[in-house]
MOPAC internal coordinates of N, CA, C and O (Angstrom, degrees):
PM7 1SCF
backbone

  N    0.0000 0     0.00 0     0.00 0    0    0    0
  C    1.4372 1     0.00 0     0.00 0    1    0    0
  C    1.5325 1   109.72 1     0.00 0    2    1    0
  O    1.2310 1   120.33 1   -43.05 1    3    2    1
  N    1.3034 1   116.97 1   136.95 1    3    2    1
  C    1.4542 1   122.47 1  -179.85 1    5    3    2
  C    1.5216 1   109.10 1   -79.83 1    6    5    3
  O    1.2310 1   120.74 1   -48.30 1    7    6    5
  N    1.3338 1   116.18 1   131.70 1    7    6    5
  C    1.4592 1   120.65 1   177.26 1    9    7    6
  C    1.5280 1   108.34 1   -97.14 1   10    9    7
  O    1.2310 1   120.98 1   -49.20 1   11   10    9
  N    1.3102 1   115.73 1   130.80 1   11   10    9
  C    1.4504 1   120.81 1  -178.91 1   13   11   10
  C    1.5149 1   110.01 1  -101.94 1   14   13   11
  O    1.2310 1   121.16 1   -39.91 1   15   14   13
  N    1.2959 1   115.38 1   140.09 1   15   14   13
  C    1.4515 1   122.67 1   178.53 1   17   15   14
  C    1.5245 1   107.61 1   -97.37 1   18   17   15
  O    1.2310 1   120.24 1   -72.75 1   19   18   17
  N    1.3334 1   117.15 1   107.25 1   19   18   17
  C    1.4604 1   120.87 1  -177.02 1   21   19   18
  C    1.5228 1   112.05 1   -59.79 1   22   21   19
  O    1.2310 1   120.38 1   142.60 1   23   22   21
  N    1.3251 1   116.87 1   -37.40 1   23   22   21
  C    1.4573 1   120.11 1   179.80 1   25   23   22
  C    1.5208 1   110.55 1   -64.42 1   26   25   23
  O    1.2310 1   120.60 1   137.42 1   27   26   25
  N    1.3123 1   116.46 1   -42.58 1   27   26   25
  C    1.4616 1   120.37 1   178.14 1   29   27   26
  C    1.5206 1   110.56 1   -65.37 1   30   29   27
  O    1.2310 1   120.45 1   141.57 1   31   30   29
  N    1.3323 1   116.74 1   -38.43 1   31   30   29
  C    1.4698 1   120.08 1   176.10 1   33   31   30
  C    1.5199 1   110.98 1   -60.61 1   34   33   31
  O    1.2310 1   120.31 1   136.68 1   35   34   33
  N    1.3337 1   117.01 1   -43.32 1   35   34   33
  C    1.4603 1   120.72 1   177.88 1   37   35   34
  C    1.5256 1   110.96 1   -63.42 1   38   37   35
  O    1.2310 1   120.67 1   141.66 1   39   38   37
  N    1.3131 1   116.32 1   -38.34 1   39   38   37
  C    1.4606 1   120.20 1   179.37 1   41   39   38
  C    1.5228 1   110.75 1   -61.54 1   42   41   39
  O    1.2310 1   120.33 1   129.96 1   43   42   41
  N    1.3170 1   116.98 1   -50.04 1   43   42   41
  C    1.4633 1   119.60 1  -178.89 1   45   43   42
  C    1.5284 1   111.90 1   -68.22 1   46   45   43
  O    1.2310 1   120.09 1   146.76 1   47   46   45
  N    1.3234 1   117.44 1   -33.24 1   47   46   45
  C    1.4674 1   120.05 1   174.83 1   49   47   46
  C    1.5241 1   109.53 1   -62.31 1   50   49   47
  O    1.2310 1   120.65 1   134.09 1   51   50   49
  N    1.3249 1   116.36 1   -45.91 1   51   50   49
  C    1.4676 1   120.03 1   179.55 1   53   51   50
  C    1.5253 1   111.05 1   -62.87 1   54   53   51
  O    1.2310 1   120.35 1   139.86 1   55   54   53
  N    1.3209 1   116.94 1   -40.14 1   55   54   53
  C    1.4674 1   121.20 1  -178.73 1   57   55   54
  C    1.5239 1   112.93 1   -74.29 1   58   57   55
  O    1.2310 1   120.00 1   166.51 1   59   58   57
  N    1.3270 1   117.61 1   -13.49 1   59   58   57
  C    1.4648 1   120.37 1  -176.86 1   61   59   58
  C    1.5235 1   113.07 1   -72.79 1   62   61   59
  O    1.2310 1   120.02 1   164.26 1   63   62   61
  N    1.3108 1   117.57 1   -15.74 1   63   62   61
  C    1.4655 1   121.15 1  -176.58 1   65   63   62
  C    1.5320 1   110.91 1   -99.00 1   66   65   63
  O    1.2310 1   119.66 1   -52.06 1   67   66   65
  N    1.3310 1   118.26 1   127.94 1   67   66   65
  C    1.4720 1   120.36 1  -177.93 1   69   67   66
  C    1.5280 1   113.62 1   -63.49 1   70   69   67
  O    1.2310 1   119.85 1   149.23 1   71   70   69
  N    1.3167 1   117.89 1   -30.77 1   71   70   69
  C    1.4659 1   119.96 1   178.28 1   73   71   70
  C    1.5242 1   110.21 1   -66.19 1   74   73   71
  O    1.2310 1   120.61 1   136.76 1   75   74   73
  N    1.3179 1   116.44 1   -43.24 1   75   74   73
  C    1.4662 1   119.66 1   179.38 1   77   75   74
  C    1.5226 1   111.15 1   -68.56 1   78   77   75
  O    1.2310 1   120.34 1   143.34 1   79   78   77
  N    1.3282 1   116.95 1   -36.66 1   79   78   77
  C    1.4716 1   118.67 1   176.38 1   81   79   78
  C    1.5252 1   110.39 1   -63.77 1   82   81   79
  O    1.2310 1   120.15 1   141.87 1   83   82   81
  N    1.3319 1   117.32 1   -38.13 1   83   82   81
  C    1.4688 1   121.00 1   178.05 1   85   83   82
  C    1.5312 1   110.11 1   -64.17 1   86   85   83
  O    1.2310 1   120.40 1   140.32 1   87   86   85
  N    1.3168 1   116.84 1   -39.68 1   87   86   85
  C    1.4636 1   120.32 1   177.85 1   89   87   86
  C    1.5268 1   110.83 1   -62.71 1   90   89   87
  O    1.2310 1   120.53 1   134.92 1   91   90   89
  N    1.3267 1   116.60 1   -45.08 1   91   90   89
  C    1.4622 1   120.12 1   178.41 1   93   91   90
  C    1.5285 1   110.93 1   -62.78 1   94   93   91
  O    1.2310 1   120.89 1   139.78 1   95   94   93
  N    1.3047 1   115.90 1   -40.22 1   95   94   93
  C    1.4672 1   119.79 1   177.99 1   97   95   94
  C    1.5254 1   110.54 1   -61.36 1   98   97   95
  O    1.2310 1   120.58 1   138.42 1   99   98   97
  N    1.3163 1   116.49 1   -41.58 1   99   98   97
  C    1.4571 1   121.32 1   178.45 1  101   99   98
  C    1.5303 1   111.29 1   -63.42 1  102  101   99
  O    1.2310 1   120.60 1   142.51 1  103  102  101
  N    1.3172 1   116.45 1   -37.49 1  103  102  101
  C    1.4607 1   120.84 1  -178.77 1  105  103  102
  C    1.5295 1   113.05 1   -73.70 1  106  105  103
  O    1.2310 1   120.13 1   166.99 1  107  106  105
  N    1.3189 1   117.36 1   -13.01 1  107  106  105
  C    1.4754 1   119.64 1   177.11 1  109  107  106
  C    1.5242 1   111.48 1   -60.43 1  110  109  107
  O    1.2310 1   120.24 1   151.31 1  111  110  109
  N    1.3275 1   117.14 1   -28.69 1  111  110  109
  C    1.4600 1   120.43 1  -177.85 1  113  111  110
  C    1.5193 1   112.34 1   -87.02 1  114  113  111
  O    1.2310 1   120.16 1   175.37 1  115  114  113
  N    1.3300 1   117.30 1    -4.63 1  115  114  113
  C    1.4606 1   121.02 1   177.62 1  117  115  114
  C    1.5125 1   111.50 1   138.50 1  118  117  115
  O    1.2310 1   120.81 1    -9.31 1  119  118  117
  N    1.3325 1   116.05 1   170.69 1  119  118  117
  C    1.4665 1   121.40 1  -179.52 1  121  119  118
  C    1.5249 1   111.80 1   -59.08 1  122  121  119
  O    1.2310 1   121.03 1   -31.59 1  123  122  121
  N    1.3386 1   115.64 1   148.41 1  123  122  121
  C    1.4650 1   121.71 1  -178.95 1  125  123  122
  C    1.5213 1   109.50 1  -139.46 1  126  125  123
  O    1.2310 1   120.98 1   -28.29 1  127  126  125
  N    1.3179 1   115.72 1   151.71 1  127  126  125
  C    1.4555 1   120.21 1   171.79 1  129  127  126
  C    1.5231 1   108.68 1   -74.25 1  130  129  127
  O    1.2310 1   120.87 1   -16.76 1  131  130  129
  N    1.3160 1   115.95 1   163.24 1  131  130  129
  C    1.4638 1   120.07 1   177.01 1  133  131  130
  C    1.5223 1   109.92 1   -60.38 1  134  133  131
  O    1.2310 1   120.44 1   139.16 1  135  134  133
  N    1.3204 1   116.76 1   -40.84 1  135  134  133
  C    1.4717 1   120.44 1   178.28 1  137  135  134
  C    1.5150 1   112.48 1   -61.36 1  138  137  135
  O    1.2310 1   120.44 1   139.58 1  139  138  137
  N    1.3292 1   116.77 1   -40.42 1  139  138  137
  C    1.4700 1   120.61 1   179.28 1  141  139  138
  C    1.5269 1   111.13 1   -66.76 1  142  141  139
  O    1.2310 1   120.43 1   146.77 1  143  142  141
  N    1.3204 1   116.78 1   -33.23 1  143  142  141
  C    1.4721 1   119.63 1   177.28 1  145  143  142
  C    1.5244 1   110.92 1   -71.26 1  146  145  143
  O    1.2310 1   120.50 1   143.33 1  147  146  145
  N    1.3408 1   116.64 1   -36.67 1  147  146  145
  C    1.4634 1   121.12 1  -176.53 1  149  147  146
  C    1.5245 1   112.45 1   -75.39 1  150  149  147
  O    1.2310 1   120.47 1   145.63 1  151  150  149
  N    1.3144 1   116.71 1   -34.37 1  151  150  149
  C    1.4741 1   121.15 1  -170.92 1  153  151  150
  C    1.5302 1   115.20 1   -52.23 1  154  153  151
  O    1.2310 1   118.53 1   125.98 1  155  154  153
  N    1.3206 1   120.42 1   -54.02 1  155  154  153
  C    1.4690 1   118.61 1  -177.31 1  157  155  154
  C    1.5248 1   113.87 1   -71.54 1  158  157  155
  O    1.2310 1   120.65 1   165.53 1  159  158  157
  N    1.3283 1   116.37 1   -14.47 1  159  158  157
  C    1.4610 1   120.46 1  -176.45 1  161  159  158
  C    1.5226 1   113.01 1   -91.60 1  162  161  159
  O    1.2310 1   120.41 1   169.47 1  163  162  161
  N    1.3054 1   116.81 1   -10.53 1  163  162  161
  C    1.4695 1   122.15 1   179.78 1  165  163  162
  C    1.5250 1   111.70 1    52.71 1  166  165  163
  O    1.2310 1   121.04 1  -131.70 1  167  166  165
  N    1.3513 1   115.62 1    48.30 1  167  166  165
  C    1.4586 1   120.95 1   176.28 1  169  167  166
  C    1.5249 1   107.98 1  -124.20 1  170  169  167
  O    1.2310 1   120.90 1   -19.25 1  171  170  169
  N    1.3048 1   115.88 1   160.75 1  171  170  169
  C    1.4612 1   121.08 1  -177.48 1  173  171  170
  C    1.5270 1   110.96 1   -69.66 1  174  173  171
  O    1.2310 1   121.65 1   -17.54 1  175  174  173
  N    1.3281 1   114.45 1   162.46 1  175  174  173
  C    1.4537 1   120.37 1   175.96 1  177  175  174
  C    1.5261 1   110.27 1   -61.65 1  178  177  175
  O    1.2310 1   120.32 1   140.65 1  179  178  177
  N    1.3350 1   116.99 1   -39.35 1  179  178  177
  C    1.4692 1   121.06 1   179.22 1  181  179  178
  C    1.5331 1   111.24 1   -62.68 1  182  181  179
  O    1.2310 1   120.36 1   136.03 1  183  182  181
  N    1.3191 1   116.91 1   -43.97 1  183  182  181
  C    1.4664 1   120.36 1   178.73 1  185  183  182
  C    1.5297 1   110.04 1   -65.06 1  186  185  183
  O    1.2310 1   121.03 1   139.20 1  187  186  185
  N    1.3238 1   115.63 1   -40.80 1  187  186  185
  C    1.4681 1   120.01 1   178.33 1  189  187  186
  C    1.5243 1   109.98 1   -60.93 1  190  189  187
  O    1.2310 1   120.23 1   135.02 1  191  190  189
  N    1.3207 1   117.17 1   -44.98 1  191  190  189
  C    1.4681 1   121.23 1   179.59 1  193  191  190
  C    1.5257 1   111.56 1   -60.87 1  194  193  191
  O    1.2310 1   120.68 1   140.80 1  195  194  193
  N    1.3220 1   116.30 1   -39.20 1  195  194  193
  C    1.4695 1   119.99 1   178.77 1  197  195  194
  C    1.5342 1   110.24 1   -63.51 1  198  197  195
  O    1.2310 1   120.61 1   133.88 1  199  198  197
  N    1.3294 1   116.45 1   -46.12 1  199  198  197
  C    1.4702 1   120.17 1   178.67 1  201  199  198
  C    1.5305 1   111.03 1   -62.62 1  202  201  199
  O    1.2310 1   120.64 1   138.74 1  203  202  201
  N    1.3232 1   116.39 1   -41.26 1  203  202  201
  C    1.4611 1   120.12 1   179.63 1  205  203  202
  C    1.5277 1   110.46 1   -63.95 1  206  205  203
  O    1.2310 1   120.25 1   141.34 1  207  206  205
  N    1.3251 1   117.12 1   -38.66 1  207  206  205
  C    1.4643 1   120.54 1   176.86 1  209  207  206
  C    1.5164 1   112.14 1   -59.80 1  210  209  207
  O    1.2310 1   120.51 1   138.66 1  211  210  209
  N    1.3153 1   116.62 1   -41.34 1  211  210  209
  C    1.4737 1   120.96 1   178.78 1  213  211  210
  C    1.5275 1   109.95 1   -66.18 1  214  213  211
  O    1.2310 1   120.57 1   138.46 1  215  214  213
  N    1.3319 1   116.52 1   -41.54 1  215  214  213
  C    1.4683 1   120.23 1   178.16 1  217  215  214
  C    1.5300 1   110.86 1   -65.09 1  218  217  215
  O    1.2310 1   120.32 1   142.25 1  219  218  217
  N    1.3284 1   116.99 1   -37.75 1  219  218  217
  C    1.4732 1   121.10 1   176.81 1  221  219  218
  C    1.5287 1   110.87 1   -66.33 1  222  221  219
  O    1.2310 1   120.27 1   135.52 1  223  222  221
  N    1.3305 1   117.08 1   -44.48 1  223  222  221
  C    1.4656 1   120.83 1   179.53 1  225  223  222
  C    1.5260 1   111.43 1   -59.66 1  226  225  223
  O    1.2310 1   120.94 1   148.09 1  227  226  225
  N    1.3124 1   115.81 1   -31.91 1  227  226  225
  C    1.4646 1   121.30 1   178.80 1  229  227  226
  C    1.5349 1   111.91 1   -85.81 1  230  229  227
  O    1.2310 1   120.37 1  -177.97 1  231  230  229
  N    1.3301 1   116.91 1     2.03 1  231  230  229
  C    1.4718 1   123.36 1  -179.69 1  233  231  230
  C    1.5272 1   112.48 1    59.73 1  234  233  231
  O    1.2310 1   120.86 1  -149.33 1  235  234  233
  N    1.3355 1   115.96 1    30.67 1  235  234  233
  C    1.4613 1   120.17 1   176.69 1  237  235  234
  C    1.5258 1   111.54 1   -89.73 1  238  237  235
  O    1.2310 1   120.80 1   155.31 1  239  238  237
  N    1.3243 1   116.07 1   -24.69 1  239  238  237
  C    1.4582 1   120.62 1   175.67 1  241  239  238
  C    1.5249 1   108.85 1  -137.79 1  242  241  239
  O    1.2310 1   121.19 1   -15.23 1  243  242  241
  N    1.3137 1   115.34 1   164.77 1  243  242  241
  C    1.4568 1   120.62 1   169.42 1  245  243  242
  C    1.5174 1   107.12 1  -130.86 1  246  245  243
  O    1.2310 1   121.67 1   -30.89 1  247  246  245
  N    1.3152 1   114.41 1   149.11 1  247  246  245
  C    1.4594 1   121.13 1  -178.69 1  249  247  246
  C    1.5209 1   108.35 1  -108.95 1  250  249  247
  O    1.2310 1   120.95 1   -43.67 1  251  250  249
  N    1.3252 1   115.79 1   136.33 1  251  250  249
  C    1.4561 1   122.02 1   179.49 1  253  251  250
  C    1.5218 1   108.05 1  -122.49 1  254  253  251
  O    1.2310 1   120.80 1   -43.70 1  255  254  253
  N    1.3232 1   116.07 1   136.30 1  255  254  253
  C    1.4637 1   120.09 1   176.62 1  257  255  254
  C    1.5264 1   107.48 1   -91.21 1  258  257  255
  O    1.2310 1   121.60 1   -57.70 1  259  258  257
  N    1.3208 1   114.55 1   122.30 1  259  258  257
  C    1.4633 1   120.55 1   178.62 1  261  259  258
  C    1.5302 1   107.13 1  -128.00 1  262  261  259
  O    1.2310 1   120.58 1   -82.48 1  263  262  261
  N    1.3190 1   116.50 1    97.52 1  263  262  261
  C    1.4604 1   120.32 1  -173.78 1  265  263  262
  C    1.5164 1   109.39 1    65.57 1  266  265  263
  O    1.2310 1   120.76 1    54.91 1  267  266  265
  N    1.3183 1   116.14 1  -125.09 1  267  266  265
  C    1.4738 1   120.73 1   178.53 1  269  267  266
  C    1.5248 1   112.29 1   -89.77 1  270  269  267
  O    1.2310 1   120.41 1   172.79 1  271  270  269
  N    1.3144 1   116.82 1    -7.21 1  271  270  269
  C    1.4636 1   120.43 1  -176.03 1  273  271  270
  C    1.5245 1   111.57 1   -97.21 1  274  273  271
  O    1.2310 1   121.83 1   -25.71 1  275  274  273
  N    1.3205 1   114.10 1   154.29 1  275  274  273
  C    1.4601 1   121.82 1   171.70 1  277  275  274
  C    1.5228 1   106.19 1  -112.10 1  278  277  275
  O    1.2310 1   121.31 1   -58.34 1  279  278  277
  N    1.3128 1   115.11 1   121.66 1  279  278  277
  C    1.4629 1   121.52 1  -178.77 1  281  279  278
  C    1.5218 1   108.48 1  -105.49 1  282  281  279
  O    1.2310 1   120.77 1   -48.85 1  283  282  281
  N    1.3089 1   116.13 1   131.15 1  283  282  281
  C    1.4639 1   121.99 1   179.70 1  285  283  282
  C    1.5232 1   109.48 1  -101.74 1  286  285  283
  O    1.2310 1   121.22 1   -43.39 1  287  286  285
  N    1.3206 1   115.27 1   136.61 1  287  286  285
  C    1.4631 1   123.09 1   179.54 1  289  287  286
  C    1.5204 1   108.99 1  -123.76 1  290  289  287
  O    1.2310 1   120.50 1   -41.22 1  291  290  289
  N    1.2967 1   116.66 1   138.78 1  291  290  289
  C    1.4588 1   122.14 1   174.98 1  293  291  290
  C    1.5247 1   108.87 1   -72.84 1  294  293  291
  O    1.2310 1   120.60 1   -41.49 1  295  294  293
  N    1.3260 1   116.46 1   138.51 1  295  294  293
  C    1.4651 1   122.21 1   174.49 1  297  295  294
  C    1.5225 1   108.07 1  -117.43 1  298  297  295
  O    1.2310 1   120.42 1   -53.74 1  299  298  297
  N    1.2979 1   116.80 1   126.26 1  299  298  297
  C    1.4624 1   121.14 1  -172.87 1  301  299  298
  C    1.5217 1   114.29 1   -82.69 1  302  301  299
  O    1.2310 1   119.12 1   155.19 1  303  302  301
  N    1.3104 1   119.29 1   -24.81 1  303  302  301
  C    1.4644 1   121.58 1  -170.72 1  305  303  302
  C    1.5140 1   114.65 1   -49.83 1  306  305  303
  O    1.2310 1   120.05 1   128.28 1  307  306  305
  N    1.3140 1   117.51 1   -51.72 1  307  306  305
  C    1.4639 1   120.25 1  -177.45 1  309  307  306
  C    1.5198 1   111.63 1   -71.13 1  310  309  307
  O    1.2310 1   120.05 1   146.96 1  311  310  309
  N    1.3164 1   117.51 1   -33.04 1  311  310  309
  C    1.4698 1   119.21 1   176.38 1  313  311  310
  C    1.5293 1   109.90 1   -65.00 1  314  313  311
  O    1.2310 1   120.65 1   141.57 1  315  314  313
  N    1.3289 1   116.37 1   -38.43 1  315  314  313
  C    1.4661 1   119.99 1   177.52 1  317  315  314
  C    1.5312 1   110.97 1   -64.28 1  318  317  315
  O    1.2310 1   120.46 1   139.67 1  319  318  317
  N    1.3415 1   116.73 1   -40.33 1  319  318  317
  C    1.4697 1   120.30 1   178.24 1  321  319  318
  C    1.5273 1   110.61 1   -64.68 1  322  321  319
  O    1.2310 1   120.25 1   137.13 1  323  322  321
  N    1.3324 1   117.12 1   -42.87 1  323  322  321
  C    1.4703 1   120.77 1   178.09 1  325  323  322
  C    1.5280 1   110.30 1   -63.46 1  326  325  323
  O    1.2310 1   120.34 1   139.04 1  327  326  325
  N    1.3326 1   116.96 1   -40.96 1  327  326  325
  C    1.4654 1   120.62 1   178.96 1  329  327  326
  C    1.5322 1   110.95 1   -63.44 1  330  329  327
  O    1.2310 1   120.62 1   139.50 1  331  330  329
  N    1.3216 1   116.42 1   -40.50 1  331  330  329
  C    1.4712 1   119.93 1   178.27 1  333  331  330
  C    1.5305 1   110.54 1   -62.44 1  334  333  331
  O    1.2310 1   120.35 1   138.70 1  335  334  333
  N    1.3387 1   116.94 1   -41.30 1  335  334  333
  C    1.4550 1   120.80 1   177.85 1  337  335  334
  C    1.5300 1   110.43 1   -62.41 1  338  337  335
  O    1.2310 1   120.83 1   134.37 1  339  338  337
  N    1.3287 1   116.02 1   -45.63 1  339  338  337
  C    1.4648 1   120.35 1   179.03 1  341  339  338
  C    1.5227 1   111.53 1   -63.35 1  342  341  339
  O    1.2310 1   120.48 1   140.17 1  343  342  341
  N    1.3293 1   116.69 1   -39.83 1  343  342  341
  C    1.4703 1   120.52 1   179.25 1  345  343  342
  C    1.5248 1   111.50 1   -62.00 1  346  345  343
  O    1.2310 1   120.50 1   139.11 1  347  346  345
  N    1.3404 1   116.66 1   -40.89 1  347  346  345
  C    1.4741 1   119.56 1   178.70 1  349  347  346
  C    1.5209 1   110.69 1   -61.79 1  350  349  347
  O    1.2310 1   120.75 1   137.90 1  351  350  349
  N    1.3156 1   116.17 1   -42.10 1  351  350  349
  C    1.4633 1   119.66 1  -178.82 1  353  351  350
  C    1.5264 1   111.31 1   -74.70 1  354  353  351
  O    1.2310 1   119.85 1   146.24 1  355  354  353
  N    1.3030 1   117.89 1   -33.76 1  355  354  353
  C    1.4635 1   121.05 1   176.70 1  357  355  354
  C    1.5288 1   110.00 1   -64.76 1  358  357  355
  O    1.2310 1   120.36 1   140.35 1  359  358  357
  N    1.3383 1   116.93 1   -39.65 1  359  358  357
  C    1.4628 1   120.61 1   178.34 1  361  359  358
  C    1.5271 1   110.72 1   -62.29 1  362  361  359
  O    1.2310 1   120.47 1   138.79 1  363  362  361
  N    1.3365 1   116.71 1   -41.21 1  363  362  361
  C    1.4632 1   120.19 1   177.89 1  365  363  362
  C    1.5225 1   110.32 1   -61.04 1  366  365  363
  O    1.2310 1   120.40 1   128.93 1  367  366  365
  N    1.3317 1   116.84 1   -51.07 1  367  366  365
  C    1.4566 1   120.06 1  -176.65 1  369  367  366
  C    1.5165 1   111.48 1   -67.29 1  370  369  367
  O    1.2310 1   120.15 1   144.22 1  371  370  369
  N    1.3008 1   117.31 1   -35.78 1  371  370  369
  C    1.4595 1   120.41 1   178.01 1  373  371  370
  C    1.5295 1   109.99 1   -62.65 1  374  373  371
  O    1.2310 1   120.77 1   134.80 1  375  374  373
  N    1.3403 1   116.12 1   -45.20 1  375  374  373
  C    1.4607 1   120.02 1   178.12 1  377  375  374
  C    1.5187 1   111.83 1   -63.53 1  378  377  375
  O    1.2310 1   120.42 1   138.60 1  379  378  377
  N    1.3156 1   116.81 1   -41.40 1  379  378  377
  C    1.4675 1   120.77 1  -179.63 1  381  379  378
  C    1.5289 1   110.46 1   -65.59 1  382  381  379
  O    1.2310 1   120.32 1   138.63 1  383  382  381
  N    1.3140 1   117.00 1   -41.37 1  383  382  381
  C    1.4714 1   120.02 1   179.96 1  385  383  382
  C    1.5258 1   111.50 1   -70.29 1  386  385  383
  O    1.2310 1   120.32 1   144.39 1  387  386  385
  N    1.3385 1   117.00 1   -35.61 1  387  386  385
  C    1.4632 1   120.17 1   175.75 1  389  387  386
  C    1.5283 1   110.38 1   -62.75 1  390  389  387
  O    1.2310 1   120.20 1   137.67 1  391  390  389
  N    1.3292 1   117.21 1   -42.33 1  391  390  389
  C    1.4658 1   121.27 1   178.75 1  393  391  390
  C    1.5279 1   110.65 1   -64.44 1  394  393  391
  O    1.2310 1   120.29 1   140.34 1  395  394  393
  N    1.3198 1   117.05 1   -39.66 1  395  394  393
  C    1.4664 1   120.92 1   177.49 1  397  395  394
  C    1.5265 1   110.31 1   -63.69 1  398  397  395
  O    1.2310 1   120.34 1   135.57 1  399  398  397
  N    1.3211 1   116.96 1   -44.43 1  399  398  397
  C    1.4689 1   120.54 1   179.36 1  401  399  398
  C    1.5267 1   110.75 1   -60.37 1  402  401  399
  O    1.2310 1   120.20 1   136.87 1  403  402  401
  N    1.3334 1   117.23 1   -43.13 1  403  402  401
  C    1.4649 1   121.38 1   178.68 1  405  403  402
  C    1.5271 1   110.82 1   -62.34 1  406  405  403
  O    1.2310 1   120.38 1   135.82 1  407  406  405
  N    1.3209 1   116.88 1   -44.18 1  407  406  405
  C    1.4620 1   120.88 1   179.96 1  409  407  406
  C    1.5250 1   111.28 1   -63.74 1  410  409  407
  O    1.2310 1   120.19 1   139.53 1  411  410  409
  N    1.3245 1   117.24 1   -40.47 1  411  410  409
  C    1.4700 1   120.32 1   179.09 1  413  411  410
  C    1.5237 1   111.51 1   -67.02 1  414  413  411
  O    1.2310 1   120.08 1   141.14 1  415  414  413
  N    1.3109 1   117.45 1   -38.86 1  415  414  413
  C    1.4747 1   120.74 1   177.61 1  417  415  414
  C    1.5219 1   110.68 1   -64.33 1  418  417  415
  O    1.2310 1   120.92 1   137.10 1  419  418  417
  N    1.3441 1   115.85 1   -42.90 1  419  418  417
  C    1.4597 1   119.96 1   178.60 1  421  419  418
  C    1.5210 1   111.01 1   -63.01 1  422  421  419
  O    1.2310 1   120.49 1   140.47 1  423  422  421
  N    1.3177 1   116.67 1   -39.53 1  423  422  421
  C    1.4688 1   120.64 1   178.42 1  425  423  422
  C    1.5183 1   110.35 1   -65.66 1  426  425  423
  O    1.2310 1   119.91 1   137.75 1  427  426  425
  N    1.3348 1   117.77 1   -42.25 1  427  426  425
  C    1.4600 1   121.47 1   178.29 1  429  427  426
  C    1.5209 1   111.20 1   -62.06 1  430  429  427
  O    1.2310 1   120.27 1   140.58 1  431  430  429
  N    1.3467 1   117.09 1   -39.42 1  431  430  429
  C    1.4666 1   121.56 1   179.83 1  433  431  430
  C    1.5280 1   110.78 1   -67.03 1  434  433  431
  O    1.2310 1   120.27 1   143.56 1  435  434  433
  N    1.3222 1   117.08 1   -36.44 1  435  434  433
  C    1.4635 1   120.42 1   177.92 1  437  435  434
  C    1.5296 1   111.09 1   -68.17 1  438  437  435
  O    1.2310 1   120.34 1   146.12 1  439  438  437
  N    1.3347 1   116.96 1   -33.88 1  439  438  437
  C    1.4631 1   121.80 1  -177.95 1  441  439  438
  C    1.5261 1   112.41 1   -75.13 1  442  441  439
  O    1.2310 1   120.08 1   161.67 1  443  442  441
  N    1.3069 1   117.45 1   -18.33 1  443  442  441
  C    1.4753 1   119.74 1  -176.82 1  445  443  442
  C    1.4865 1   112.37 1   -77.39 1  446  445  443
  O    1.2310 1   120.10 1   180.00 1  447  446  445

């Protein structure tokens, strides 16, 4: 039976949305207020808060209260876990494609 990692599922769900990916990209340069994250995306504060909640649930960002502002910080842990998962699958496909290429070359050499 395949075991599913709920945290990893949340990570990929969060990454599936282009607005959330844009927010994460923006946070690569440093912490931002919710308003600063919303501004280039031309979305409402409510929509921004919803996206931030999904990113928080996936542990991709954390929110800090600083006075009246909420500052968002990128958290690398879950991105590193997602990257490790992708790397494992990329290694499998790379090996499978290399084996296919070798088999096709051998077949071409036999046909000559």
